[in-house]
C-alpha positions as a printed NumPy array, in Angstrom:
array([[ 90.698,  56.345,  68.397],
       [ 91.877,  57.243,  71.866],
       [ 93.886,  60.264,  72.86 ],
       [ 92.054,  62.64 ,  70.525],
       [ 90.504,  66.055,  70.967],
       [ 87.117,  64.313,  70.91 ],
       [ 88.194,  62.277,  73.934],
       [ 89.083,  65.463,  75.794],
       [ 85.546,  66.744,  75.156],
       [ 83.901,  63.529,  76.387],
       [ 81.294,  64.34 ,  79.06 ],
       [ 82.947,  62.484,  81.924],
       [ 80.814,  62.542,  85.041],
       [ 82.281,  63.021,  88.512],
       [ 81.715,  59.383,  89.557],
       [ 81.114,  55.911,  88.164],
       [ 81.452,  52.219,  89.05 ],
       [ 83.884,  49.576,  87.885],
       [ 81.453,  47.061,  86.401],
       [ 80.388,  44.131,  88.553],
       [ 77.348,  44.231,  90.819],
       [ 75.969,  41.749,  93.382],
       [ 73.209,  39.22 ,  92.791],
       [ 71.734,  37.861,  89.598],
       [ 68.844,  40.218,  88.762],
       [ 69.82 ,  42.168,  85.638],
       [ 66.903,  44.596,  85.892],
       [ 67.622,  45.445,  89.519],
       [ 71.323,  45.985,  88.757],
       [ 70.548,  48.265,  85.809],
       [ 67.984,  50.186,  87.85 ],
       [ 70.538,  50.724,  90.643],
       [ 73.359,  51.811,  88.354],
       [ 71.326,  54.175,  86.192],
       [ 69.389,  55.549,  89.149],
       [ 72.557,  56.234,  91.129],
       [ 74.535,  57.804,  88.305],
       [ 72.101,  59.597,  85.985],
       [ 71.1  ,  63.271,  85.821],
       [ 74.687,  64.472,  85.527],
       [ 75.753,  62.733,  88.739],
       [ 78.085,  60.283,  87.035],
       [ 78.65 ,  57.799,  84.242],
       [ 76.192,  54.863,  84.183],
       [ 77.596,  51.563,  82.97 ],
       [ 76.536,  48.134,  81.77 ],
       [ 76.422,  45.992,  84.946],
       [ 78.112,  42.598,  85.167],
       [ 76.63 ,  39.922,  87.477],
       [ 79.246,  37.188,  88.051],
       [ 77.203,  35.549,  90.847],
       [ 75.111,  33.903,  88.125],
       [ 78.02 ,  31.544,  87.431],
       [ 80.31 ,  30.605,  84.523],
       [ 79.621,  32.807,  81.536],
       [ 78.701,  35.761,  83.716],
       [ 82.21 ,  35.94 ,  85.203],
       [ 84.544,  38.498,  83.641],
       [ 86.535,  35.961,  81.605],
       [ 83.543,  33.99 ,  80.381],
       [ 81.598,  37.131,  79.537],
       [ 84.39 ,  38.475,  77.347],
       [ 85.097,  35.037,  75.865],
       [ 81.49 ,  35.081,  74.666],
       [ 82.254,  38.269,  72.69 ],
       [ 85.12 ,  36.725,  70.704],
       [ 84.784,  36.324,  66.936],
       [ 85.542,  32.855,  65.52 ],
       [ 87.106,  31.758,  68.801],
       [ 85.139,  29.81 ,  71.394],
       [ 85.723,  28.765,  74.984],
       [ 84.265,  26.204,  77.346],
       [ 84.548,  25.636,  81.078],
       [ 86.989,  22.96 ,  82.27 ],
       [ 87.864,  22.122,  85.899],
       [ 90.958,  24.318,  85.509],
       [ 89.098,  27.273,  83.991],
       [ 88.091,  28.558,  80.557],
       [ 89.667,  26.677,  77.617],
       [ 89.517,  27.429,  73.906],
       [ 87.71 ,  24.902,  71.727],
       [ 86.691,  24.314,  68.111],
       [ 83.044,  25.323,  68.232],
       [ 80.563,  27.205,  70.397],
       [ 79.072,  25.091,  73.154],
       [ 76.613,  25.586,  75.973],
       [ 79.073,  27.731,  77.968],
       [ 79.476,  30.179,  75.083],
       [ 75.721,  30.216,  74.496],
       [ 75.139,  30.894,  78.198],
       [ 77.589,  33.815,  78.161],
       [ 75.942,  35.314,  75.09 ],
       [ 72.466,  34.852,  76.59 ],
       [ 73.354,  36.562,  79.853],
       [ 74.984,  39.467,  78.046],
       [ 71.805,  39.846,  76.005],
       [ 69.754,  39.853,  79.205],
       [ 71.989,  42.573,  80.651],
       [ 71.657,  44.647,  77.485],
       [ 67.867,  44.268,  77.57 ],
       [ 67.82 ,  45.617,  81.125],
       [ 70.164,  48.486,  80.313],
       [ 68.058,  49.438,  77.299],
       [ 64.918,  49.464,  79.453],
       [ 66.353,  51.903,  81.991],
       [ 68.152,  54.21 ,  79.528],
       [ 65.236,  55.166,  77.288],
       [ 66.014,  58.631,  75.888],
       [ 69.497,  58.648,  77.444],
       [ 71.831,  61.2  ,  75.829],
       [ 74.775,  61.257,  78.217],
       [ 77.936,  59.209,  78.772],
       [ 77.7  ,  55.43 ,  79.143],
       [ 80.482,  52.948,  79.941],
       [ 80.816,  49.32 ,  78.881],
       [ 83.484,  46.897,  80.111],
       [ 85.403,  43.898,  78.769],
       [ 88.544,  42.061,  79.804],
       [ 91.657,  43.389,  78.087],
       [ 93.859,  41.262,  75.812],
       [ 96.622,  40.457,  78.312],
       [ 94.459,  39.43 ,  81.252],
       [ 92.379,  37.379,  78.798],
       [ 95.545,  35.723,  77.41 ],
       [ 96.699,  34.94 ,  80.952],
       [ 93.347,  33.4  ,  81.918],
       [ 92.254,  31.466,  78.825],
       [ 93.802,  28.051,  78.181],
       [ 94.879,  26.511,  74.909],
       [ 93.787,  22.972,  74.066],
       [ 96.914,  21.591,  75.786],
       [ 95.934,  23.26 ,  79.046],
       [ 98.621,  25.931,  78.962],
       [ 97.735,  29.608,  79.02 ],
       [ 97.297,  31.44 ,  75.716],
       [100.083,  33.621,  77.074],
       [102.531,  30.788,  76.334],
       [102.047,  31.143,  72.55 ],
       [102.79 ,  34.518,  70.88 ],
       [100.806,  33.544,  67.79 ],
       [ 97.785,  32.608,  69.881],
       [ 98.083,  35.938,  71.714],
       [ 97.931,  37.775,  68.379],
       [ 94.923,  35.765,  67.239],
       [ 93.141,  36.343,  70.531],
       [ 93.751,  40.1  ,  70.409],
       [ 92.41 ,  40.232,  66.847],
       [ 89.31 ,  38.233,  67.761],
       [ 88.712,  40.435,  70.796],
       [ 89.042,  43.593,  68.703],
       [ 86.403,  42.39 ,  66.242],
       [ 84.158,  41.208,  69.047],
       [ 84.34 ,  44.566,  70.785],
       [ 83.387,  46.369,  67.569],
       [ 80.297,  44.189,  67.307],
       [ 79.448,  44.657,  70.993],
       [ 79.819,  48.446,  70.858],
       [ 77.646,  48.607,  67.745],
       [ 74.937,  46.644,  69.566],
       [ 75.067,  48.996,  72.556],
       [ 74.785,  51.999,  70.207],
       [ 71.759,  50.396,  68.547],
       [ 70.039,  49.888,  71.884],
       [ 70.997,  53.254,  73.448],
       [ 71.392,  55.478,  70.379],
       [ 71.812,  58.745,  72.287],
       [ 74.665,  57.507,  74.485],
       [ 78.257,  58.701,  74.289],
       [ 80.183,  55.467,  74.835],
       [ 83.37 ,  54.846,  76.758],
       [ 85.043,  51.43 ,  76.644],
       [ 86.758,  50.044,  79.743],
       [ 89.355,  47.291,  79.375],
       [ 89.892,  45.353,  82.613],
       [ 93.544,  44.342,  83.038],
       [ 94.074,  43.055,  86.6  ],
       [ 96.786,  40.625,  85.39 ],
       [ 98.72 ,  43.188,  83.355],
       [101.48 ,  43.745,  85.932],
       [101.954,  39.968,  86.346],
       [102.249,  39.629,  82.542],
       [104.879,  42.378,  82.391],
       [106.878,  40.875,  85.268],
       [106.732,  37.231,  84.215],
       [104.615,  36.239,  87.233],
       [101.819,  34.3  ,  85.492],
       [102.158,  30.64 ,  86.489],
       [102.215,  27.757,  84.022],
       [ 99.635,  24.96 ,  84.189],
       [101.918,  22.875,  86.427],
       [102.301,  25.751,  88.871],
       [106.042,  25.122,  89.151],
       [107.169,  27.733,  86.661],
       [106.038,  31.095,  85.337],
       [105.625,  32.291,  81.785],
       [108.327,  34.643,  80.626],
       [107.661,  38.352,  80.842],
       [106.098,  39.84 ,  77.713],
       [108.013,  42.679,  76.059],
       [106.625,  46.04 ,  77.154],
       [106.445,  47.375,  73.591],
       [104.398,  44.35 ,  72.53 ],
       [102.068,  44.811,  75.498],
       [101.668,  48.492,  74.682],
       [101.114,  47.915,  70.962],
       [ 98.517,  45.203,  71.521],
       [ 96.59 ,  47.373,  73.96 ],
       [ 96.663,  50.202,  71.441],
       [ 95.359,  47.915,  68.687],
       [ 92.502,  46.559,  70.805],
       [ 91.598,  50.062,  71.989],
       [ 91.258,  50.917,  68.3  ],
       [ 88.021,  48.907,  68.258],
       [ 86.39 ,  51.99 ,  69.757],
       [ 86.237,  55.431,  68.16 ],
       [ 85.805,  57.085,  71.566],
       [ 87.67 ,  57.133,  74.868],
       [ 89.111,  53.974,  76.409],
       [ 89.579,  53.427,  80.146],
       [ 92.039,  50.79 ,  81.369],
       [ 91.253,  49.381,  84.812],
       [ 93.59 ,  47.513,  87.139],
       [ 93.049,  47.02 ,  90.862],
       [ 96.554,  45.525,  91.264],
       [ 99.528,  47.388,  92.774],
       [102.064,  49.198,  90.573],
       [ 99.742,  50.143,  87.721],
       [101.958,  51.047,  84.71 ],
       [100.528,  54.54 ,  84.213],
       [103.095,  55.651,  81.616],
       [102.667,  52.522,  79.472],
       [ 98.882,  52.797,  79.515],
       [ 99.045,  56.466,  78.635],
       [101.32 ,  55.721,  75.654],
       [ 98.93 ,  52.953,  74.599],
       [ 96.232,  55.6  ,  74.235],
       [ 94.222,  55.243,  77.433],
       [ 92.091,  58.337,  77.913],
       [ 91.576,  57.319,  81.55 ],
       [ 93.245,  54.953,  83.998],
       [ 91.228,  53.272,  86.757],
       [ 92.954,  52.032,  89.938],
       [ 92.592,  51.263,  93.638],
       [ 93.69 ,  54.506,  95.271],
       [ 94.741,  52.745,  98.497],
       [ 97.458,  50.845,  96.601],
       [ 99.29 ,  53.97 ,  95.403],
       [102.734,  54.762,  96.782],
       [104.976,  57.763,  96.338],
       [106.76 ,  55.761,  93.608],
       [103.668,  56.451,  91.472],
       [103.807,  60.225,  91.938],
       [105.811,  61.122,  88.844],
       [103.763,  58.924,  86.512],
       [100.502,  60.267,  87.934],
       [101.647,  63.86 ,  87.599],
       [102.626,  63.268,  83.971],
       [ 99.271,  61.598,  83.296],
       [ 97.316,  64.54 ,  84.711],
       [ 99.399,  67.073,  82.808],
       [ 98.824,  65.153,  79.569],
       [ 95.042,  65.227,  80.098],
       [ 94.58 ,  61.608,  81.174],
       [ 91.632,  61.12 ,  83.529],
       [ 92.245,  59.364,  86.838],
       [ 89.508,  56.982,  87.962],
       [ 90.388,  56.918,  91.652],
       [ 88.96 ,  53.966,  93.594],
       [ 88.36 ,  55.519,  97.001],
       [ 85.319,  53.61 ,  98.281],
       [ 85.684,  49.996,  99.543],
       [ 84.164,  47.396,  97.245],
       [ 82.781,  45.196, 100.033],
       [ 80.45 ,  45.872, 102.932],
       [ 81.755,  48.051, 105.708],
       [ 81.355,  51.488, 107.221],
       [ 81.625,  54.429, 104.84 ],
       [ 83.416,  57.55 , 106.021],
       [ 81.956,  60.983, 105.441],
       [ 82.335,  62.114, 101.801],
       [ 85.084,  64.61 , 102.631],
       [ 87.038,  61.889, 104.419],
       [ 86.845,  59.601, 101.395],
       [ 88.702,  62.141,  99.253],
       [ 91.186,  63.495, 101.788],
       [ 93.894,  61.264, 100.315],
       [ 93.212,  62.608,  96.829],
       [ 93.661,  66.167,  98.078],
       [ 96.882,  65.157,  99.855],
       [ 98.223,  63.604,  96.65 ],
       [ 97.365,  66.758,  94.705],
       [ 99.242,  68.956,  97.154],
       [102.229,  66.598,  97.128],
       [102.379,  66.753,  93.328],
       [102.082,  70.533,  93.334],
       [ 99.197,  70.419,  90.87 ],
       [ 96.744,  73.334,  90.64 ],
       [ 93.65 ,  72.673,  92.8  ],
       [ 91.491,  73.87 ,  89.925],
       [ 92.52 ,  70.796,  87.91 ],
       [ 91.228,  68.383,  90.527],
       [ 87.553,  68.306,  89.61 ],
       [ 88.313,  68.001,  85.907],
       [ 90.975,  65.301,  86.295],
       [ 89.508,  62.849,  88.797],
       [ 86.49 ,  60.546,  88.558],
       [ 85.649,  58.732,  91.798],
       [ 84.812,  55.017,  91.875],
       [ 84.714,  52.066,  94.243],
       [ 88.147,  50.468,  94.689],
       [ 87.098,  47.53 ,  92.505],
       [ 83.925,  45.79 ,  91.385],
       [ 80.968,  45.424,  93.754],
       [ 80.203,  41.748,  93.112],
       [ 81.223,  40.829,  96.652],
       [ 79.022,  43.447,  98.291],
       [ 75.418,  43.237,  99.429],
       [ 72.875,  44.917,  97.127],
       [ 72.185,  47.559,  99.777],
       [ 75.877,  48.344, 100.204],
       [ 76.373,  48.514,  96.418],
       [ 73.667,  51.177,  96.208],
       [ 75.199,  53.123,  99.095],
       [ 78.712,  52.836,  97.636],
       [ 77.691,  54.342,  94.286],
       [ 75.748,  57.125,  95.996],
       [ 78.745,  57.762,  98.261],
       [ 81.028,  58.136,  95.217],
       [ 78.683,  60.816,  93.892],
       [ 78.611,  62.695,  97.205],
       [ 82.389,  62.436,  97.623],
       [ 82.909,  63.772,  94.099],
       [ 80.673,  66.719,  94.913],
       [ 82.758,  67.374,  98.067],
       [ 85.946,  67.252,  96.025],
       [ 84.613,  69.687,  93.43 ],
       [ 83.282,  72.106,  96.047],
       [ 86.458,  72.051,  98.172],
       [ 89.465,  71.13 ,  96.025],
       [ 92.053,  72.451,  98.499]])
């Protein structure tokens, strides 16, 4: 379970990535990720390659993990169906290919390793029922989906442990639609209305239940504005991943409380698409400014913050993706060496 003493002792590295990588070569993506983040430099992760098409995208990939629920691609998106079809089989096949590549490049690995899946509320907002409406429109369907996801994650994590037996696993739940779910901003199939806001306690409880699929730390990632830090912390998130550029001073209190409670901050400080990279010290100047504004001890900085790209790297060039991960490592080293 999350929020335990064991979570506090998890060997978090100073840097990691969000999940997606450019291109469609699973071996090259695994080689890049493990090579950039091994040897104590960070937390390697299972790459996702959405450029391959439906089934490799974040929704299709996680839909392929579901237990006794199946989805297929329709013109409007992913829709639940009665039986597994070619889209489900494709998603499962690509995940297997990614696991094969990860296993190849993590022989003898004994450090931390992160795997990602879409969280229950973003999945409910994206998947359609048979009538074309979002799963979010049906509370019973939301419960069933969360239960299926929980079982699917248990199976997936067990498979990763089998392939990389020395790894210490962290589970990341991607929830980019979480704020829209909480605010009633997810549009209906017609586009003319929005689904009603979901009760915050229900959102929190469901996240806690799904996080219970893993007996280690859970990271919740959202690259949307106004990340609900306090809710995620209460739901048991050991770490919260966010786009640092989207923070405002309104977030200060929640961030301070998260740090003081021992929650890790996965700060997205490096752009996720091609562009110039500042010097490593410049990439973390905002983090230092935030720390001073919160009045937190500088000595906590290195232990509390893990540096990442602002979001996934699927839209980047392969060369930039490699440079971005390496830059996160160098920036984290700068932050640890000069916390003030």
